[in-house]
N, CA, C, O and CB atoms as a CASP TS submission, in Angstrom:
PFRMAT TS
TARGET T0000
AUTHOR 0000-0000-0000
METHOD Language model
MODEL 1
PARENT N/A
ATOM      1  N   MET     1     -12.630 -16.168  23.521  1.00  0.00           N
ATOM      2  CA  MET     1     -11.678 -16.532  21.849  1.00  0.00           C
ATOM      3  C   MET     1     -11.866 -17.995  21.268  1.00  0.00           C
ATOM      4  O   MET     1     -11.401 -19.020  21.766  1.00  0.00           O
ATOM      5  CB  MET     1      -9.735 -16.454  22.066  1.00  0.00           C
ATOM      6  N   ASN     2     -12.544 -17.910  20.258  1.00  0.00           N
ATOM      7  CA  ASN     2     -12.499 -19.019  19.362  1.00  0.00           C
ATOM      8  C   ASN     2     -11.338 -19.510  18.947  1.00  0.00           C
ATOM      9  O   ASN     2     -10.343 -18.823  19.177  1.00  0.00           O
ATOM     10  CB  ASN     2     -13.112 -18.789  18.340  1.00  0.00           C
ATOM     11  N   ASP     3     -11.183 -20.706  18.295  1.00  0.00           N
ATOM     12  CA  ASP     3     -10.292 -21.213  17.188  1.00  0.00           C
ATOM     13  C   ASP     3      -9.850 -20.341  16.241  1.00  0.00           C
ATOM     14  O   ASP     3      -8.666 -20.347  15.904  1.00  0.00           O
ATOM     15  CB  ASP     3     -10.866 -22.179  16.488  1.00  0.00           C
ATOM     16  N   THR     4     -10.711 -19.528  15.727  1.00  0.00           N
ATOM     17  CA  THR     4     -10.364 -18.822  14.635  1.00  0.00           C
ATOM     18  C   THR     4     -10.008 -17.631  14.488  1.00  0.00           C
ATOM     19  O   THR     4      -9.440 -17.086  13.542  1.00  0.00           O
ATOM     20  CB  THR     4     -11.057 -18.869  14.000  1.00  0.00           C
ATOM     21  N   GLU     5     -10.538 -17.043  15.945  1.00  0.00           N
ATOM     22  CA  GLU     5      -9.885 -15.741  16.446  1.00  0.00           C
ATOM     23  C   GLU     5      -8.389 -15.941  16.793  1.00  0.00           C
ATOM     24  O   GLU     5      -7.568 -15.071  16.502  1.00  0.00           O
ATOM     25  CB  GLU     5     -10.644 -15.199  17.754  1.00  0.00           C
ATOM     26  N   LYS     6      -8.066 -17.004  17.367  1.00  0.00           N
ATOM     27  CA  LYS     6      -6.889 -17.544  18.218  1.00  0.00           C
ATOM     28  C   LYS     6      -5.819 -17.428  16.699  1.00  0.00           C
ATOM     29  O   LYS     6      -4.817 -16.716  16.618  1.00  0.00           O
ATOM     30  CB  LYS     6      -7.220 -19.487  19.105  1.00  0.00           C
ATOM     31  N   ALA     7      -6.283 -18.193  15.764  1.00  0.00           N
ATOM     32  CA  ALA     7      -5.505 -18.253  14.464  1.00  0.00           C
ATOM     33  C   ALA     7      -5.318 -16.956  13.819  1.00  0.00           C
ATOM     34  O   ALA     7      -4.238 -16.696  13.288  1.00  0.00           O
ATOM     35  CB  ALA     7      -6.171 -19.139  13.480  1.00  0.00           C
ATOM     36  N   TRP     8      -6.281 -16.126  13.823  1.00  0.00           N
ATOM     37  CA  TRP     8      -6.118 -14.813  13.250  1.00  0.00           C
ATOM     38  C   TRP     8      -5.055 -14.010  14.038  1.00  0.00           C
ATOM     39  O   TRP     8      -4.095 -13.492  13.468  1.00  0.00           O
ATOM     40  CB  TRP     8      -7.472 -14.071  13.237  1.00  0.00           C
ATOM     41  N   GLN     9      -5.229 -13.942  15.152  1.00  0.00           N
ATOM     42  CA  GLN     9      -4.233 -13.308  16.222  1.00  0.00           C
ATOM     43  C   GLN     9      -2.890 -13.570  16.128  1.00  0.00           C
ATOM     44  O   GLN     9      -2.027 -12.694  16.187  1.00  0.00           O
ATOM     45  CB  GLN     9      -4.521 -13.700  17.529  1.00  0.00           C
ATOM     46  N   VAL    10      -2.646 -14.934  15.959  1.00  0.00           N
ATOM     47  CA  VAL    10      -1.184 -15.527  15.835  1.00  0.00           C
ATOM     48  C   VAL    10      -0.716 -15.046  14.348  1.00  0.00           C
ATOM     49  O   VAL    10       0.424 -14.584  14.292  1.00  0.00           O
ATOM     50  CB  VAL    10      -1.156 -17.358  15.997  1.00  0.00           C
ATOM     51  N   GLU    11      -1.537 -15.107  13.026  1.00  0.00           N
ATOM     52  CA  GLU    11      -1.107 -14.752  11.991  1.00  0.00           C
ATOM     53  C   GLU    11      -0.655 -13.169  11.948  1.00  0.00           C
ATOM     54  O   GLU    11       0.352 -12.722  11.399  1.00  0.00           O
ATOM     55  CB  GLU    11      -2.053 -15.145  11.124  1.00  0.00           C
ATOM     56  N   ILE    12      -1.650 -12.448  12.663  1.00  0.00           N
ATOM     57  CA  ILE    12      -1.296 -10.815  12.886  1.00  0.00           C
ATOM     58  C   ILE    12      -0.142 -10.628  13.601  1.00  0.00           C
ATOM     59  O   ILE    12       0.650  -9.745  13.273  1.00  0.00           O
ATOM     60  CB  ILE    12      -2.374  -9.991  13.686  1.00  0.00           C
ATOM     61  N   ASP    13       0.047 -11.335  14.518  1.00  0.00           N
ATOM     62  CA  ASP    13       1.729 -11.207  15.220  1.00  0.00           C
ATOM     63  C   ASP    13       2.724 -11.622  14.428  1.00  0.00           C
ATOM     64  O   ASP    13       3.755 -10.961  14.311  1.00  0.00           O
ATOM     65  CB  ASP    13       2.036 -12.093  16.528  1.00  0.00           C
ATOM     66  N   ARG    14       2.502 -12.877  13.736  1.00  0.00           N
ATOM     67  CA  ARG    14       3.449 -13.084  12.597  1.00  0.00           C
ATOM     68  C   ARG    14       3.795 -12.040  11.977  1.00  0.00           C
ATOM     69  O   ARG    14       4.972 -11.680  12.030  1.00  0.00           O
ATOM     70  CB  ARG    14       3.031 -13.879  11.668  1.00  0.00           C
ATOM     71  N   ARG    15       2.762 -11.253  11.183  1.00  0.00           N
ATOM     72  CA  ARG    15       3.170 -10.239  10.093  1.00  0.00           C
ATOM     73  C   ARG    15       3.945  -8.891  10.832  1.00  0.00           C
ATOM     74  O   ARG    15       4.897  -8.193  10.482  1.00  0.00           O
ATOM     75  CB  ARG    15       1.689  -9.724   9.212  1.00  0.00           C
ATOM     76  N   ALA    16       3.122  -8.887  11.933  1.00  0.00           N
ATOM     77  CA  ALA    16       3.892  -7.824  12.760  1.00  0.00           C
ATOM     78  C   ALA    16       5.272  -8.141  12.872  1.00  0.00           C
ATOM     79  O   ALA    16       6.027  -7.189  12.674  1.00  0.00           O
ATOM     80  CB  ALA    16       3.362  -7.664  14.167  1.00  0.00           C
ATOM     81  N   ARG    17       5.787  -9.224  13.136  1.00  0.00           N
ATOM     82  CA  ARG    17       7.182  -9.550  13.310  1.00  0.00           C
ATOM     83  C   ARG    17       7.918  -9.291  12.019  1.00  0.00           C
ATOM     84  O   ARG    17       8.815  -8.461  11.873  1.00  0.00           O
ATOM     85  CB  ARG    17       7.358 -10.999  13.757  1.00  0.00           C
ATOM     86  N   VAL    18       7.349 -10.238  10.943  1.00  0.00           N
ATOM     87  CA  VAL    18       7.983  -9.965   9.919  1.00  0.00           C
ATOM     88  C   VAL    18       8.423  -8.313   9.319  1.00  0.00           C
ATOM     89  O   VAL    18       9.504  -8.067   8.785  1.00  0.00           O
ATOM     90  CB  VAL    18       7.215 -10.663   9.121  1.00  0.00           C
ATOM     91  N   TYR    19       7.433  -7.398   9.527  1.00  0.00           N
ATOM     92  CA  TYR    19       7.265  -5.907   8.988  1.00  0.00           C
ATOM     93  C   TYR    19       8.440  -5.377  10.144  1.00  0.00           C
ATOM     94  O   TYR    19       9.339  -4.623   9.772  1.00  0.00           O
ATOM     95  CB  TYR    19       5.364  -5.091   9.129  1.00  0.00           C
ATOM     96  N   ASP    20       8.357  -5.801  11.460  1.00  0.00           N
ATOM     97  CA  ASP    20       9.403  -5.213  12.249  1.00  0.00           C
ATOM     98  C   ASP    20      10.780  -5.620  11.832  1.00  0.00           C
ATOM     99  O   ASP    20      11.617  -4.720  11.760  1.00  0.00           O
ATOM    100  CB  ASP    20       9.209  -5.546  13.644  1.00  0.00           C
ATOM    101  N   ASP    21      11.124  -6.793  11.559  1.00  0.00           N
ATOM    102  CA  ASP    21      12.267  -7.281  10.905  1.00  0.00           C
ATOM    103  C   ASP    21      12.510  -6.594   9.936  1.00  0.00           C
ATOM    104  O   ASP    21      13.520  -5.928  10.165  1.00  0.00           O
ATOM    105  CB  ASP    21      12.247  -8.482  10.530  1.00  0.00           C
ATOM    106  N   ILE    22      12.024  -6.369   8.767  1.00  0.00           N
ATOM    107  CA  ILE    22      12.172  -5.455   7.624  1.00  0.00           C
ATOM    108  C   ILE    22      12.343  -4.018   8.011  1.00  0.00           C
ATOM    109  O   ILE    22      13.201  -3.374   7.407  1.00  0.00           O
ATOM    110  CB  ILE    22      11.001  -5.565   6.734  1.00  0.00           C
ATOM    111  N   GLU    23      11.782  -3.561   8.746  1.00  0.00           N
ATOM    112  CA  GLU    23      12.363  -2.217   8.961  1.00  0.00           C
ATOM    113  C   GLU    23      13.542  -1.985   9.945  1.00  0.00           C
ATOM    114  O   GLU    23      14.390  -1.110   9.776  1.00  0.00           O
ATOM    115  CB  GLU    23      11.316  -1.394   9.395  1.00  0.00           C
ATOM    116  N   ALA    24      13.517  -2.779  10.902  1.00  0.00           N
ATOM    117  CA  ALA    24      14.932  -2.889  11.497  1.00  0.00           C
ATOM    118  C   ALA    24      16.420  -3.209  10.412  1.00  0.00           C
ATOM    119  O   ALA    24      17.585  -2.889  10.644  1.00  0.00           O
ATOM    120  CB  ALA    24      14.750  -4.189  12.589  1.00  0.00           C
ATOM    121  N   LYS    25      16.020  -3.729   9.555  1.00  0.00           N
ATOM    122  CA  LYS    25      17.318  -4.129   8.594  1.00  0.00           C
ATOM    123  C   LYS    25      17.372  -2.889   7.470  1.00  0.00           C
ATOM    124  O   LYS    25      18.393  -2.523   6.889  1.00  0.00           O
ATOM    125  CB  LYS    25      17.071  -5.846   7.706  1.00  0.00           C
ATOM    126  N   GLY    26      16.359  -2.467   7.342  1.00  0.00           N
ATOM    127  CA  GLY    26      16.217  -1.246   6.360  1.00  0.00           C
ATOM    128  C   GLY    26      16.299  -1.593   5.098  1.00  0.00           C
ATOM    129  O   GLY    26      16.845  -0.909   4.231  1.00  0.00           O
ATOM    130  N   ALA    27      15.648  -2.899   4.890  1.00  0.00           N
ATOM    131  CA  ALA    27      15.731  -3.721   3.822  1.00  0.00           C
ATOM    132  C   ALA    27      14.424  -3.796   2.566  1.00  0.00           C
ATOM    133  O   ALA    27      14.186  -4.727   1.797  1.00  0.00           O
ATOM    134  CB  ALA    27      15.931  -5.021   4.524  1.00  0.00           C
ATOM    135  N   TRP    28      13.760  -2.546   2.689  1.00  0.00           N
ATOM    136  CA  TRP    28      12.279  -2.636   1.791  1.00  0.00           C
ATOM    137  C   TRP    28      12.779  -2.895   0.418  1.00  0.00           C
ATOM    138  O   TRP    28      13.527  -2.117  -0.174  1.00  0.00           O
ATOM    139  CB  TRP    28      11.232  -1.101   1.773  1.00  0.00           C
ATOM    140  N   GLN    29      12.357  -3.973  -0.051  1.00  0.00           N
ATOM    141  CA  GLN    29      12.746  -4.247  -1.528  1.00  0.00           C
ATOM    142  C   GLN    29      11.555  -3.496  -2.335  1.00  0.00           C
ATOM    143  O   GLN    29      10.404  -3.503  -1.898  1.00  0.00           O
ATOM    144  CB  GLN    29      12.835  -6.017  -1.911  1.00  0.00           C
ATOM    145  N   GLY    30      11.854  -2.955  -3.344  1.00  0.00           N
ATOM    146  CA  GLY    30      10.723  -2.597  -4.201  1.00  0.00           C
ATOM    147  C   GLY    30      10.747  -0.890  -3.916  1.00  0.00           C
ATOM    148  O   GLY    30      10.306  -0.120  -4.769  1.00  0.00           O
ATOM    149  N   ARG    31      11.320  -0.399  -2.606  1.00  0.00           N
ATOM    150  CA  ARG    31      10.990   0.843  -2.342  1.00  0.00           C
ATOM    151  C   ARG    31      11.822   1.743  -3.720  1.00  0.00           C
ATOM    152  O   ARG    31      12.853   1.492  -4.345  1.00  0.00           O
ATOM    153  CB  ARG    31      11.489   1.200  -0.673  1.00  0.00           C
ATOM    154  N   MET    32      10.750   2.943  -3.816  1.00  0.00           N
ATOM    155  CA  MET    32      11.082   4.070  -4.726  1.00  0.00           C
ATOM    156  C   MET    32      11.963   4.843  -4.489  1.00  0.00           C
ATOM    157  O   MET    32      11.912   5.366  -3.376  1.00  0.00           O
ATOM    158  CB  MET    32      10.229   4.805  -4.943  1.00  0.00           C
ATOM    159  N   THR    33      13.202   5.263  -5.483  1.00  0.00           N
ATOM    160  CA  THR    33      14.072   6.330  -4.969  1.00  0.00           C
ATOM    161  C   THR    33      13.761   7.583  -5.744  1.00  0.00           C
ATOM    162  O   THR    33      12.990   7.551  -6.704  1.00  0.00           O
ATOM    163  CB  THR    33      15.591   5.959  -5.088  1.00  0.00           C
ATOM    164  N   ALA    34      14.405   8.785  -5.302  1.00  0.00           N
ATOM    165  CA  ALA    34      14.275   9.845  -6.260  1.00  0.00           C
ATOM    166  C   ALA    34      14.344   9.735  -7.715  1.00  0.00           C
ATOM    167  O   ALA    34      13.701  10.500  -8.433  1.00  0.00           O
ATOM    168  CB  ALA    34      15.125  10.655  -5.983  1.00  0.00           C
ATOM    169  N   ALA    35      15.308   8.556  -8.310  1.00  0.00           N
ATOM    170  CA  ALA    35      15.600   8.257  -9.579  1.00  0.00           C
ATOM    171  C   ALA    35      14.416   7.751 -10.336  1.00  0.00           C
ATOM    172  O   ALA    35      14.198   7.797 -11.547  1.00  0.00           O
ATOM    173  CB  ALA    35      16.649   7.357  -9.599  1.00  0.00           C
ATOM    174  N   ASP    36      13.678   7.243  -9.336  1.00  0.00           N
ATOM    175  CA  ASP    36      12.603   6.365  -9.710  1.00  0.00           C
ATOM    176  C   ASP    36      11.478   7.460 -10.308  1.00  0.00           C
ATOM    177  O   ASP    36      10.968   7.523 -11.426  1.00  0.00           O
ATOM    178  CB  ASP    36      12.056   5.403  -8.338  1.00  0.00           C
ATOM    179  N   TYR    37      11.310   8.221  -9.227  1.00  0.00           N
ATOM    180  CA  TYR    37      10.098   9.277  -9.416  1.00  0.00           C
ATOM    181  C   TYR    37      10.379   9.940 -10.553  1.00  0.00           C
ATOM    182  O   TYR    37       9.473  10.203 -11.343  1.00  0.00           O
ATOM    183  CB  TYR    37       9.883  10.352  -8.268  1.00  0.00           C
ATOM    184  N   LEU    38      11.657  10.296 -10.789  1.00  0.00           N
ATOM    185  CA  LEU    38      12.166  11.214 -11.528  1.00  0.00           C
ATOM    186  C   LEU    38      11.851  10.543 -13.007  1.00  0.00           C
ATOM    187  O   LEU    38      11.172  11.097 -13.872  1.00  0.00           O
ATOM    188  CB  LEU    38      13.706  11.523 -11.118  1.00  0.00           C
ATOM    189  N   GLY    39      12.363   9.474 -13.110  1.00  0.00           N
ATOM    190  CA  GLY    39      11.865   8.483 -14.293  1.00  0.00           C
ATOM    191  C   GLY    39      10.419   8.633 -14.473  1.00  0.00           C
ATOM    192  O   GLY    39       9.938   9.123 -15.495  1.00  0.00           O
ATOM    193  N   LEU    40       9.778   8.247 -13.560  1.00  0.00           N
ATOM    194  CA  LEU    40       8.302   8.379 -13.807  1.00  0.00           C
ATOM    195  C   LEU    40       7.680   9.550 -14.001  1.00  0.00           C
ATOM    196  O   LEU    40       6.599   9.546 -14.590  1.00  0.00           O
ATOM    197  CB  LEU    40       7.646   7.897 -12.883  1.00  0.00           C
ATOM    198  N   LEU    41       8.159  10.564 -13.615  1.00  0.00           N
ATOM    199  CA  LEU    41       7.730  12.128 -14.244  1.00  0.00           C
ATOM    200  C   LEU    41       8.039  12.176 -15.498  1.00  0.00           C
ATOM    201  O   LEU    41       7.101  12.519 -16.218  1.00  0.00           O
ATOM    202  CB  LEU    41       8.444  13.417 -13.629  1.00  0.00           C
ATOM    203  N   VAL    42       9.243  11.904 -16.139  1.00  0.00           N
ATOM    204  CA  VAL    42       9.811  12.056 -17.410  1.00  0.00           C
ATOM    205  C   VAL    42       9.092  11.206 -18.320  1.00  0.00           C
ATOM    206  O   VAL    42       9.047  11.602 -19.484  1.00  0.00           O
ATOM    207  CB  VAL    42      11.233  11.767 -17.423  1.00  0.00           C
ATOM    208  N   LEU    43       8.605  10.284 -18.081  1.00  0.00           N
ATOM    209  CA  LEU    43       7.406   9.331 -18.673  1.00  0.00           C
ATOM    210  C   LEU    43       5.836   9.663 -18.879  1.00  0.00           C
ATOM    211  O   LEU    43       5.156   9.568 -19.900  1.00  0.00           O
ATOM    212  CB  LEU    43       7.346   8.213 -17.795  1.00  0.00           C
ATOM    213  N   VAL    44       5.525  10.032 -17.732  1.00  0.00           N
ATOM    214  CA  VAL    44       4.237  10.798 -17.497  1.00  0.00           C
ATOM    215  C   VAL    44       4.474  12.266 -18.667  1.00  0.00           C
ATOM    216  O   VAL    44       3.669  12.429 -19.583  1.00  0.00           O
ATOM    217  CB  VAL    44       4.100  11.286 -15.522  1.00  0.00           C
ATOM    218  N   VAL    45       5.355  12.981 -18.516  1.00  0.00           N
ATOM    219  CA  VAL    45       5.199  14.153 -19.425  1.00  0.00           C
ATOM    220  C   VAL    45       5.584  13.717 -20.657  1.00  0.00           C
ATOM    221  O   VAL    45       4.894  14.249 -21.526  1.00  0.00           O
ATOM    222  CB  VAL    45       5.974  15.369 -19.052  1.00  0.00           C
ATOM    223  N   GLY    46       6.430  12.944 -21.103  1.00  0.00           N
ATOM    224  CA  GLY    46       6.698  12.353 -22.329  1.00  0.00           C
ATOM    225  C   GLY    46       4.988  11.934 -23.098  1.00  0.00           C
ATOM    226  O   GLY    46       4.535  12.424 -24.133  1.00  0.00           O
ATOM    227  N   LEU    47       4.510  11.195 -22.453  1.00  0.00           N
ATOM    228  CA  LEU    47       3.098  10.785 -22.892  1.00  0.00           C
ATOM    229  C   LEU    47       2.250  11.929 -23.053  1.00  0.00           C
ATOM    230  O   LEU    47       1.740  12.203 -24.139  1.00  0.00           O
ATOM    231  CB  LEU    47       2.423   9.848 -21.911  1.00  0.00           C
ATOM    232  N   VAL    48       2.087  12.574 -22.068  1.00  0.00           N
ATOM    233  CA  VAL    48       1.091  14.172 -22.183  1.00  0.00           C
ATOM    234  C   VAL    48       1.392  14.849 -23.414  1.00  0.00           C
ATOM    235  O   VAL    48       0.546  14.949 -24.302  1.00  0.00           O
ATOM    236  CB  VAL    48       1.463  15.448 -20.911  1.00  0.00           C
ATOM    237  N   VAL    49       2.690  15.375 -23.524  1.00  0.00           N
ATOM    238  CA  VAL    49       3.133  15.685 -24.801  1.00  0.00           C
ATOM    239  C   VAL    49       3.176  15.199 -26.093  1.00  0.00           C
ATOM    240  O   VAL    49       3.166  15.996 -27.032  1.00  0.00           O
ATOM    241  CB  VAL    49       3.957  15.822 -24.694  1.00  0.00           C
ATOM    242  N   GLY    50       3.227  13.903 -26.294  1.00  0.00           N
ATOM    243  CA  GLY    50       3.205  13.089 -26.908  1.00  0.00           C
ATOM    244  C   GLY    50       1.658  13.112 -27.514  1.00  0.00           C
ATOM    245  O   GLY    50       1.397  13.591 -28.617  1.00  0.00           O
ATOM    246  N   PHE    51       0.832  12.619 -26.771  1.00  0.00           N
ATOM    247  CA  PHE    51      -0.705  12.836 -26.927  1.00  0.00           C
ATOM    248  C   PHE    51      -1.142  14.296 -27.492  1.00  0.00           C
ATOM    249  O   PHE    51      -1.731  14.438 -28.564  1.00  0.00           O
ATOM    250  CB  PHE    51      -1.403  12.637 -25.457  1.00  0.00           C
ATOM    251  N   TRP    52      -0.868  15.094 -26.845  1.00  0.00           N
ATOM    252  CA  TRP    52      -0.865  16.755 -26.853  1.00  0.00           C
ATOM    253  C   TRP    52      -0.611  16.902 -28.383  1.00  0.00           C
ATOM    254  O   TRP    52      -1.569  17.011 -29.148  1.00  0.00           O
ATOM    255  CB  TRP    52       0.480  17.617 -25.784  1.00  0.00           C
ATOM    256  N   VAL    53       0.622  16.906 -28.814  1.00  0.00           N
ATOM    257  CA  VAL    53       1.154  16.739 -30.104  1.00  0.00           C
ATOM    258  C   VAL    53       0.159  16.262 -31.492  1.00  0.00           C
ATOM    259  O   VAL    53      -0.258  16.914 -32.449  1.00  0.00           O
ATOM    260  CB  VAL    53       2.218  15.723 -29.841  1.00  0.00           C
ATOM    261  N   TRP    54       0.002  14.781 -31.090  1.00  0.00           N
ATOM    262  CA  TRP    54      -0.639  13.981 -31.901  1.00  0.00           C
ATOM    263  C   TRP    54      -2.162  14.479 -32.108  1.00  0.00           C
ATOM    264  O   TRP    54      -2.711  14.637 -33.198  1.00  0.00           O
ATOM    265  CB  TRP    54      -0.511  12.615 -31.353  1.00  0.00           C
ATOM    266  N   GLY    55      -2.699  14.681 -30.901  1.00  0.00           N
ATOM    267  CA  GLY    55      -4.094  15.171 -31.087  1.00  0.00           C
ATOM    268  C   GLY    55      -4.242  16.737 -31.739  1.00  0.00           C
ATOM    269  O   GLY    55      -5.316  17.197 -32.127  1.00  0.00           O
ATOM    270  N   ALA    56      -3.268  17.280 -31.770  1.00  0.00           N
ATOM    271  CA  ALA    56      -3.263  18.742 -32.297  1.00  0.00           C
ATOM    272  C   ALA    56      -2.954  18.478 -33.955  1.00  0.00           C
ATOM    273  O   ALA    56      -3.305  19.352 -34.747  1.00  0.00           O
ATOM    274  CB  ALA    56      -1.934  19.806 -31.435  1.00  0.00           C
ATOM    275  N   SER    57      -2.548  17.728 -34.256  1.00  0.00           N
ATOM    276  CA  SER    57      -2.286  17.226 -35.879  1.00  0.00           C
ATOM    277  C   SER    57      -3.197  17.079 -36.516  1.00  0.00           C
ATOM    278  O   SER    57      -3.081  16.720 -37.687  1.00  0.00           O
ATOM    279  CB  SER    57      -1.691  16.061 -36.168  1.00  0.00           C
TER
END
């Protein structure tokens, strides 16, 4: 294993530890909740209906 491969293995191990720590804490920042998905659905339906009404005029 050359120096580059060793460096990448160290980096991969470090990233794995970070994700393990985040998962153990249950602190996934930016995780979408049911309210987020509902809001997204409302916005998408509003856009579709809005463009449909606008195109029908």
